[in-house]
TORRODO-669353 format. One record per residue (C-alpha): residue number from 1; x, y, z; residue in three letters. Coordinates in nm, 3 decimals. Last residue first. Layout:
N
resi / u / v / w / resn
NUM / X / Y / Z / ALA
...
END
This chain:
279
resi / u / v / w / resn
279 / -1.000 / 1.570 / 1.781 / CYS
278 / -0.887 / 1.330 / 1.491 / VAL
277 / -0.523 / 1.431 / 1.421 / LEU
276 / -0.385 / 1.429 / 1.039 / GLY
275 / -0.301 / 1.285 / 0.742 / CYS
274 / -0.439 / 1.361 / 0.361 / GLY
273 / -0.341 / 1.203 / -0.002 / THR
272 / -0.148 / 0.899 / 0.141 / VAL
271 / -0.070 / 0.785 / -0.234 / THR
270 / -0.071 / 0.405 / -0.326 / ILE
269 / 0.077 / 0.442 / -0.671 / GLU
268 / 0.022 / 0.099 / -0.896 / VAL
267 / 0.281 / -0.196 / -0.939 / THR
266 / 0.322 / -0.248 / -0.576 / PRO
265 / 0.734 / -0.336 / -0.486 / ARG
264 / 0.750 / -0.652 / -0.285 / GLY
263 / 0.905 / -0.864 / -0.548 / ARG
262 / 0.690 / -0.720 / -0.828 / LYS
261 / 0.332 / -0.640 / -0.685 / THR
260 / -0.018 / -0.661 / -0.759 / PHE
259 / -0.277 / -0.468 / -0.529 / VAL
258 / -0.607 / -0.642 / -0.405 / GLY
257 / -0.409 / -0.849 / -0.105 / THR
256 / -0.224 / -0.618 / 0.082 / ALA
255 / -0.397 / -0.332 / -0.104 / ILE
254 / -0.775 / -0.483 / 0.058 / GLN
253 / -0.649 / -0.560 / 0.353 / ASN
252 / -0.552 / -0.215 / 0.475 / ILE
251 / -0.823 / -0.033 / 0.338 / VAL
250 / -1.045 / -0.334 / 0.543 / ASP
249 / -0.883 / -0.270 / 0.863 / MET
248 / -1.023 / 0.123 / 0.844 / GLY
247 / -1.101 / 0.245 / 1.214 / GLU
246 / -0.896 / 0.153 / 1.514 / LYS
245 / -0.582 / 0.049 / 1.381 / VAL
244 / -0.271 / -0.041 / 1.618 / ARG
243 / -0.035 / 0.206 / 1.753 / GLY
242 / 0.341 / 0.258 / 1.917 / PHE
241 / 0.512 / -0.069 / 1.824 / ALA
240 / 0.894 / 0.035 / 1.825 / VAL
239 / 1.050 / -0.236 / 1.611 / PHE
238 / 1.340 / -0.513 / 1.729 / ARG
237 / 1.203 / -0.653 / 2.015 / GLY
236 / 0.920 / -0.824 / 1.887 / ASP
235 / 0.948 / -0.754 / 1.536 / LEU
234 / 0.952 / -1.162 / 1.470 / GLN
233 / 0.655 / -1.191 / 1.661 / PRO
232 / 0.451 / -1.089 / 1.323 / ALA
231 / 0.043 / -1.117 / 1.352 / GLY
230 / -0.090 / -1.044 / 1.001 / THR
229 / -0.144 / -0.740 / 0.759 / THR
228 / 0.110 / -0.546 / 0.997 / THR
227 / 0.123 / -0.154 / 0.936 / ILE
226 / 0.503 / -0.017 / 0.881 / LEU
225 / 0.675 / 0.268 / 0.993 / PHE
224 / 0.956 / 0.500 / 0.834 / ARG
223 / 0.984 / 0.832 / 0.981 / SER
222 / 1.318 / 0.758 / 1.137 / ASP
221 / 1.384 / 0.553 / 1.437 / ASN
220 / 1.722 / 0.475 / 1.452 / SER
219 / 1.787 / 0.379 / 1.871 / HIS
218 / 1.942 / 0.010 / 1.730 / VAL
217 / 1.908 / -0.053 / 1.365 / GLY
216 / 1.762 / 0.016 / 1.013 / PRO
215 / 1.439 / 0.101 / 1.217 / SER
214 / 1.057 / 0.110 / 1.072 / MET
213 / 0.841 / 0.199 / 1.338 / MET
212 / 0.501 / 0.015 / 1.425 / THR
211 / 0.148 / -0.026 / 1.372 / VAL
210 / -0.004 / -0.307 / 1.438 / ILE
209 / -0.303 / -0.338 / 1.247 / GLY
208 / -0.290 / -0.760 / 1.187 / PRO
207 / -0.213 / -0.885 / 1.511 / GLU
206 / 0.051 / -1.004 / 1.801 / THR
205 / 0.345 / -0.752 / 1.736 / HIS
204 / 0.368 / -0.653 / 2.113 / SER
203 / 0.310 / -0.336 / 2.239 / VAL
202 / 0.582 / -0.223 / 2.511 / PHE
201 / 0.919 / -0.228 / 2.331 / PHE
200 / 1.037 / 0.074 / 2.475 / GLY
199 / 1.168 / 0.406 / 2.372 / GLU
198 / 1.421 / 0.372 / 2.068 / ASP
197 / 1.616 / 0.656 / 2.008 / GLU
196 / 1.563 / 0.926 / 1.753 / PHE
195 / 1.695 / 1.006 / 1.436 / ALA
194 / 1.774 / 1.265 / 1.143 / PHE
193 / 1.944 / 1.496 / 1.350 / PRO
192 / 2.169 / 1.249 / 1.538 / SER
191 / 2.432 / 1.392 / 1.707 / ALA
190 / 2.259 / 1.739 / 1.655 / LEU
189 / 1.962 / 1.597 / 1.843 / THR
188 / 1.601 / 1.498 / 1.629 / GLY
187 / 1.290 / 1.516 / 1.841 / LEU
186 / 1.208 / 1.936 / 1.668 / SER
185 / 1.339 / 1.851 / 1.320 / PRO
184 / 1.057 / 1.558 / 1.290 / HIS
183 / 1.256 / 1.208 / 1.218 / CYS
182 / 1.372 / 1.195 / 0.883 / ARG
181 / 1.336 / 0.889 / 0.642 / GLY
180 / 1.595 / 0.634 / 0.401 / SER
179 / 1.589 / 0.422 / 0.143 / MET
178 / 1.206 / 0.305 / 0.156 / GLY
177 / 1.104 / 0.454 / -0.180 / ASN
176 / 0.975 / 0.822 / -0.088 / ASN
175 / 1.368 / 0.973 / -0.078 / TYR
174 / 1.272 / 1.202 / 0.184 / LEU
173 / 0.940 / 1.142 / 0.337 / THR
172 / 0.997 / 0.756 / 0.365 / ASP
171 / 0.662 / 0.662 / 0.538 / GLY
170 / 0.607 / 0.345 / 0.377 / MET
169 / 0.607 / -0.032 / 0.430 / CYS
168 / 0.223 / -0.229 / 0.468 / LEU
167 / 0.269 / -0.572 / 0.647 / GLY
166 / 0.431 / -0.874 / 0.729 / VAL
165 / 0.296 / -1.160 / 0.529 / THR
164 / 0.225 / -0.983 / 0.186 / LYS
163 / 0.507 / -0.798 / 0.248 / GLU
162 / 0.406 / -0.438 / 0.055 / ILE
161 / 0.679 / -0.213 / -0.045 / LYS
160 / 0.683 / 0.191 / -0.146 / TYR
159 / 0.350 / 0.298 / 0.044 / VAL
158 / 0.369 / 0.654 / -0.080 / SER
157 / 0.436 / 0.976 / 0.045 / THR
156 / 0.189 / 1.320 / -0.068 / SER
155 / 0.111 / 1.395 / 0.342 / LYS
154 / 0.369 / 1.176 / 0.565 / TYR
153 / 0.565 / 1.502 / 0.627 / GLY
152 / 0.815 / 1.679 / 0.477 / GLY
151 / 0.562 / 2.003 / 0.383 / GLU
150 / 0.233 / 2.009 / 0.503 / ASN
149 / 0.349 / 1.919 / 0.836 / GLU
148 / 0.013 / 1.777 / 1.093 / GLN
147 / 0.112 / 1.380 / 1.009 / CYS
146 / 0.496 / 1.393 / 1.075 / LEU
145 / 0.376 / 1.634 / 1.380 / LEU
144 / 0.125 / 1.333 / 1.473 / ARG
143 / 0.394 / 1.074 / 1.409 / PHE
142 / 0.719 / 1.214 / 1.647 / ASN
141 / 0.449 / 1.293 / 1.885 / GLU
140 / 0.392 / 0.919 / 1.925 / THR
139 / 0.765 / 0.800 / 1.979 / THR
138 / 0.847 / 1.065 / 2.194 / LYS
137 / 0.552 / 0.968 / 2.452 / PRO
136 / 0.552 / 0.606 / 2.411 / LEU
135 / 0.337 / 0.504 / 2.733 / ALA
134 / 0.094 / 0.775 / 2.743 / ALA
133 / 0.045 / 0.851 / 2.385 / ALA
132 / -0.017 / 0.448 / 2.268 / ALA
131 / -0.162 / 0.636 / 1.935 / LEU
130 / -0.503 / 0.485 / 1.776 / GLU
129 / -0.505 / 0.491 / 1.428 / ILE
128 / -0.760 / 0.583 / 1.173 / VAL
127 / -0.756 / 0.482 / 0.769 / VAL
126 / -0.956 / 0.670 / 0.545 / ARG
125 / -1.056 / 0.566 / 0.208 / GLN
124 / -0.921 / 0.784 / -0.058 / SER
123 / -1.147 / 0.813 / -0.450 / GLU
122 / -0.882 / 0.631 / -0.691 / GLU
121 / -0.597 / 0.762 / -0.854 / GLY
120 / -0.377 / 0.455 / -0.870 / GLY
119 / -0.451 / 0.358 / -0.476 / VAL
118 / -0.567 / 0.657 / -0.220 / SER
117 / -0.489 / 0.629 / 0.105 / PHE
116 / -0.629 / 0.854 / 0.354 / ASP
115 / -0.446 / 0.811 / 0.661 / LEU
114 / -0.555 / 0.943 / 1.002 / TYR
113 / -0.442 / 0.976 / 1.386 / ALA
112 / -0.597 / 0.886 / 1.730 / GLU
111 / -0.415 / 1.019 / 2.072 / THR
110 / -0.452 / 1.383 / 2.053 / ALA
109 / -0.215 / 1.548 / 2.336 / VAL
108 / -0.350 / 1.573 / 2.686 / ARG
107 / -0.033 / 1.640 / 2.922 / GLU
106 / -0.156 / 1.964 / 3.011 / ALA
105 / -0.447 / 1.872 / 3.177 / GLY
104 / -0.507 / 1.471 / 3.144 / SER
103 / -0.374 / 1.185 / 3.011 / LEU
102 / -0.505 / 0.901 / 3.226 / ARG
101 / -0.736 / 0.773 / 2.993 / GLU
100 / -0.429 / 0.694 / 2.745 / ASN
99 / -0.282 / 0.432 / 3.016 / MET
98 / -0.525 / 0.208 / 2.826 / ALA
97 / -0.332 / 0.168 / 2.559 / PHE
96 / -0.046 / 0.009 / 2.722 / VAL
95 / -0.358 / -0.223 / 2.922 / LYS
94 / -0.484 / -0.323 / 2.573 / ASP
93 / -0.118 / -0.424 / 2.469 / ASN
92 / -0.095 / -0.662 / 2.813 / ILE
91 / -0.427 / -0.812 / 2.730 / ARG
90 / -0.313 / -0.894 / 2.361 / ASN
89 / 0.015 / -1.048 / 2.505 / LEU
88 / -0.195 / -1.287 / 2.748 / GLU
87 / -0.403 / -1.380 / 2.448 / GLU
86 / -0.094 / -1.425 / 2.251 / VAL
85 / 0.065 / -1.673 / 2.469 / ASP
84 / 0.427 / -1.773 / 2.283 / ARG
83 / 0.500 / -2.095 / 2.300 / TYR
82 / 0.600 / -2.178 / 1.974 / HIS
81 / 0.748 / -1.852 / 1.943 / TRP
80 / 1.141 / -1.984 / 1.963 / ARG
79 / 1.088 / -2.303 / 1.851 / GLY
78 / 1.366 / -2.252 / 1.563 / GLN
77 / 1.206 / -2.019 / 1.351 / LEU
76 / 1.334 / -1.978 / 1.061 / HIS
75 / 1.329 / -2.428 / 1.069 / ARG
74 / 0.966 / -2.440 / 1.137 / GLY
73 / 0.766 / -2.442 / 1.448 / GLY
72 / 0.792 / -2.656 / 1.773 / GLN
71 / 0.623 / -2.968 / 1.639 / GLY
70 / 0.784 / -3.244 / 1.756 / SER
69 / 0.929 / -3.286 / 1.455 / ARG
68 / 1.026 / -2.907 / 1.403 / TYR
67 / 1.186 / -2.933 / 1.729 / LYS
66 / 1.430 / -3.222 / 1.618 / GLN
65 / 1.512 / -3.054 / 1.265 / LEU
64 / 1.564 / -2.730 / 1.452 / TRP
63 / 1.822 / -2.850 / 1.677 / GLY
62 / 1.991 / -2.533 / 1.780 / HIS
61 / 2.364 / -2.665 / 1.716 / GLY
60 / 2.481 / -2.412 / 1.497 / ARG
59 / 2.486 / -2.587 / 1.156 / ALA
58 / 2.171 / -2.760 / 1.243 / GLY
57 / 2.116 / -3.041 / 1.515 / ARG
56 / 1.970 / -3.320 / 1.280 / THR
55 / 2.352 / -3.344 / 1.106 / GLY
54 / 2.487 / -3.060 / 0.924 / THR
53 / 2.750 / -2.971 / 1.255 / ALA
52 / 3.061 / -2.834 / 1.044 / MET
51 / 3.321 / -3.018 / 0.974 / SER
50 / 3.184 / -3.242 / 0.727 / ARG
49 / 3.444 / -3.278 / 0.423 / SER
48 / 3.694 / -3.390 / 0.676 / SER
47 / 3.951 / -3.133 / 0.814 / PRO
46 / 4.260 / -3.197 / 0.832 / ALA
45 / 4.460 / -3.366 / 1.185 / SER
44 / 4.599 / -3.133 / 1.443 / PRO
43 / 4.935 / -3.205 / 1.537 / VAL
42 / 4.952 / -3.378 / 1.869 / SER
41 / 5.002 / -3.177 / 2.190 / PRO
40 / 5.320 / -3.353 / 2.408 / GLN
39 / 5.186 / -3.535 / 2.681 / THR
38 / 5.229 / -3.850 / 2.539 / GLN
37 / 5.526 / -3.867 / 2.405 / SER
36 / 5.725 / -3.697 / 2.714 / ASN
35 / 5.567 / -3.969 / 2.892 / ILE
34 / 5.675 / -4.275 / 2.698 / ALA
33 / 6.052 / -4.048 / 2.628 / GLN
32 / 6.072 / -4.049 / 3.011 / PRO
31 / 5.953 / -4.458 / 3.012 / LEU
30 / 6.245 / -4.593 / 2.814 / LEU
29 / 6.451 / -4.736 / 3.044 / SER
28 / 6.153 / -4.794 / 3.234 / ILE
27 / 6.017 / -5.029 / 2.932 / PRO
26 / 5.713 / -4.944 / 2.771 / SER
25 / 5.378 / -5.129 / 2.901 / SER
24 / 5.284 / -4.891 / 3.126 / LEU
23 / 5.306 / -4.550 / 2.874 / ILE
22 / 5.134 / -4.743 / 2.661 / SER
21 / 4.835 / -4.823 / 2.861 / GLY
20 / 4.806 / -4.512 / 3.041 / VAL
19 / 4.798 / -4.347 / 2.643 / ARG
18 / 4.515 / -4.611 / 2.519 / ARG
17 / 4.320 / -4.520 / 2.839 / GLN
16 / 4.327 / -4.144 / 2.780 / HIS
15 / 4.169 / -4.187 / 2.466 / GLN
14 / 3.950 / -4.407 / 2.571 / ALA
13 / 3.794 / -4.191 / 2.827 / VAL
12 / 3.794 / -3.877 / 2.584 / LEU
11 / 3.598 / -4.102 / 2.328 / LYS
10 / 3.327 / -4.192 / 2.648 / THR
9 / 3.270 / -3.786 / 2.716 / PRO
8 / 3.314 / -3.709 / 3.080 / ILE
7 / 2.986 / -3.674 / 3.278 / ARG
6 / 3.080 / -3.463 / 3.583 / LEU
5 / 3.006 / -3.611 / 3.913 / ARG
4 / 2.805 / -3.372 / 4.132 / LEU
3 / 2.524 / -3.567 / 4.120 / ALA
2 / 2.618 / -3.871 / 4.221 / ASN
1 / 2.814 / -3.696 / 4.502 / MET
END
């Protein structure tokens, strides 16, 4: 019974005792009036200057400051990814990409693609990307088809934004500035001709070199994608990761650290001069 006993706040207990005491101390003739006055709802008072919880528990009661003091991540993390087992997630990622070995016969498709980057008109450098084709056939098919398109694909597009603590943003096949994108026409539908649905969040953003879609919302994947330059757990469950850099990670790091940016926008042109499939 003690385990099931409710814990009533002491403030409510004190209020209840005062009400009962005032009723019992009233004359018998005035007892009905005393009872009515105590049971009528009171008019709420004006809010104080500290109406919201602005103390150590945070405005939403997450207790970010207590978690920060105990070493469970900063305020923006709220301790959410502090106990994230990165080694286990990397093993799961390896298993997802190892599923490509099961593809055979008619299901056999290219599992590697390449992108050639030119910074400021200099000589192009190649980045080879391994695709999780078996686990995410539709998402990887969209990437492969856009790599093979001469017009309306990834060729001649630019890296339009560099988030140094996240990754390189690219793949806007419409305006080339990150404002919009379009999936391959073969994957679009009448209801959604420019985008397709989220296929699955099987690959985690645990390390640099993860290639992931950049969708503006749920089931809104188009052509825009991102290559991470560091672990980005905040993207898990939001963006569909479908590949990882197999060769040329030094090129990605060189762009991320060597190109000067203004509010994330590169000051020089970073162009995809060529792209395709690794046969």
